[in-house]
N, C-alpha and C positions, 0 to 999 in steps of 0.2 A: 496627495494620494496618487501614485503612478497610474498611468493609463494602461489598460489591458494589452494594447499593442506593444507597449514597451517591455512586457514580460518576456522571459527567456523562451517559454514554450508556447507562445501565442499561435504560431503557425500550425504546430501539431494539434493544439486544441481545436482550432477551426477545421482542420482536415478530419479529426475524429468526429466532430459534430456533423459535418456534411455527410460523412460516410454513414453515421448512424441514422440520420434522417432518410438518406437514400435506401438503406437496408430495410428500415421500417416501412417505407413506401412500397418497396418490392414485396415484402411479406403481405401487406394489406392488398396489394393488387393481385397477388397470387390467390389469396383467400377469397377475394370477391370475384375471381374469374376474369379479371381485365386482361391478364397476360395471355390467357387462352383465346380470348376474343381478338386481341391484337395479332396473335399468330394466325388465326383463322381468316382474318380480314386482310392479311398482307401476303400476297403470293410471292412477292420478290424476296422476301426474308431479309430485307435490309435492317429491320429492327433487331433481328437476331445477331447480325454482323456488328451492329453498333453495340449491343449488350456485351458480346464477346470482347470486343475492343476495350470497352470500359472495364470489364473484369480483368483483362490482361494488364491494363494500366494500374488498376488498384493493387493487383498482385505485385507488380513491379514496385510500387510505392511501399507496400508492406515489406517486401524483401529488403529494400534499401533502408527503411527505418530499423528493421531488426538487425541488419548488418551494422549500422551506425551505433545502435545500442550495444551490441556485442563488442565492437571495437572500443567504445568508450569504457566499458567495464573492464576489458583486458588492459587498456592503457592505465586505468586506475590501479589495477593489481600490479602492474609492472612498476609504477611509481612507489607503491607500497613495499614491494620487494627491494627495490633500489634503496629506499629510505632505511629499511631494517638492515640491509647489508652494509650500508654506509655507517650505521651506528656500530654494528659489530666490528667492522674494520677499524673504525676510530678507537674503539675500546682496546683492540689488540695492539694497535700501534702505541697507544699510551702505556699499556702494560709493558711492552717491549722496550720502550724508551726509559721507563722507570727502572726496569731490571738492568739495563745497560749502565744507567747512572749509578745504581747501587753497586755494580761490579767494578766500575771504573773509578 
């Protein structure tokens, strides 16, 4: 049985799990009032800066993931179009060569 680290999307799975755990922790902290207590007890607002930097990094990671997904979908469609076009072109070439053989 192959190891999970050898799987194709292992890194994406780990990233999604960590993001889900952090989002869950954020919601629980917000619900319990821990974020408000952190904001009230931190006059330098450094935790806010750290949180905004984290959200910016996660936004960049999400954008990169979606761009890669879109690119792979478009590439797959291009290969499909090329394959269908090649089949049609080959059929036309065969038809033309057979008609020329019949005339000649």
